[in-house]
N, C-alpha and C positions, 0 to 999 in steps of 0.2 A: 282407936284403930279404924282404918278405912274399911268399909264394907266392900267385899269382892263379889263378883258375879262371873260365872263361866260364860264368856262372850261368844255368841253364836257366829259372829263375823270373824273374830280373830282366834277362835278355838283355844282360848286360854283364860285363866283367872285374871281379871283386871278390875280396877276400881269401878264401882257401880255409879249410876246416876244418883243424884241426891234425892230426886223425887220422880214420879212418873211424868213423862213429857206431855201426856194427854190425859184427860179424864177417861174413866171407863176401862173396859177389859183390854183394849188395844194398848193403852198407856201402861197398864199394869204388866202386860206381856213384855213390852219393851223394857220396862224397868227391871224385870226379873231375868232377861236374857241378853241384854245389850249393854256393853260397857260404856263408860263416859267417853272414852277415846273414839269408839265406833260411832256413837251418837254425834259427837263433835265433827267427825269426818263427814257424816251424812249432812249436817247442817250447811256445809259449803257446797255440796253437790246440787241440791235443788235450785240454788241461785243460778248456777251455770246452765242447768237444763232449761230453766224458765227463760233466761236471756236468749239462749241459742234457738230454742223452739218458739220463742215469743208467745209463751203461754199466758192465757188470760185466767188468772186464778179465781175470778168470779164465776168462771164456767165450771159447772159440776163435772163434766167429762175430763177437763184438764186436772182438776183436783184429784179425781179418781185415778187417773193415769199416774200422777205424781206419787200418790200413796202406794200404787203398785210398784213403782220404781223404788220407793223406800224399802218395801218388803224385800225386793230382789237384792238391793244394795246390802241390807243388813244381814241377809242370809247367804251371801256370796253367790247369788243367782246371776243370770245374764242381764244385768241392768244396763240401761241406756247411758252412753258416755258422750259428752260433747266432743265435736271433732277436735283432734289434736290433744285430747285428754291424756295426761300422763300422771298416774298417781304418785304422790310424794313417797319417798323411801322411808 
């Protein structure tokens, strides 16, 4: 039987990630509060942001900003959206 987690993004019980996506407390928090669907949706978003804003991911400030956007995205905050962004139904 698939493990379920109450997803903080979609506000419902959904299948969980198989493993924490990062080591340490942040990865464990994501594992316990974010569904596989929400995480997969997030994985497409930083690519769009990186391309549009021409982020240099070797730059510490860019990585910090992207992590802040991840937190906002996963908790339904006011996250940055690329111009013309329309979420899939």
